[in-house]
N, C-alpha and C positions, 0 to 999 in steps of 0.2 A: 456571457455567463460568468459568474464569479466563482472563485475557488470554493467558497462556502457552499454554493448551490451544487457544484460538481461533487463535493464530498457527500452532501445530503443524498444525492441521486445514486451514487455508486459506493456507498459505505461498505456493503457486503463484499463487493468485488475488490475494493481497495484493501480491506482487511485480509482477504485471502492472499492477495499478492504480497502484502507486507509480511504476514506471518510465514508465507512460503519462502521469502528471502531470508528471514531470520533463522528459520529452522531447515535450511536447504541441505546441510550436511550433518552427519552424525559424528564427525570427528575421526571416523575410520575409513573415510573415502567413499562411503555409501550415502544414499539418500536418507535424510532424517524424516521424522514424522512430527507433525504439529501436536504438541501435548494437549490433552483435554483441558479445557478451561483457559487456554492461551488466547489472549485478545489484545487488540490495540487499545491503549488507554483512553485516548480522546481525539477530538478533531484537530487539535494543534499538532499532535504527533502525525496524524494523517497528512496535514498540510506540509509539514517538514519533509516527509517522505516524498511527496509529490515534487517539491522544490529541489530535492537532492538526488532522486533516482531518475535516471534518464528515461527509462521505459514509462514510468508513471507520469513524468513531465510531458513526454510526447503524447501520451494518451489524453491528458488533460488539454493540451494545446489543440489536439485534433477535434476535441469536443467543443472548442471555442472559448476555452477559459483564457481570460486575460491575465497573464502572469508578467 
């Protein structure tokens, strides 16, 4: 499977994981919330997250993505 196919199949889950990482903390030591309308801009940004985030990288590899 290519990384492009992986992103196409798991776009919603990837976006949730990425936005969850971006908005993890509110600056006061508590959990933050994802603002309404927050979104990942494009598939290139998703690809970069997969390549640089260990959890997303391992998930992609476990699905057979050739990285």
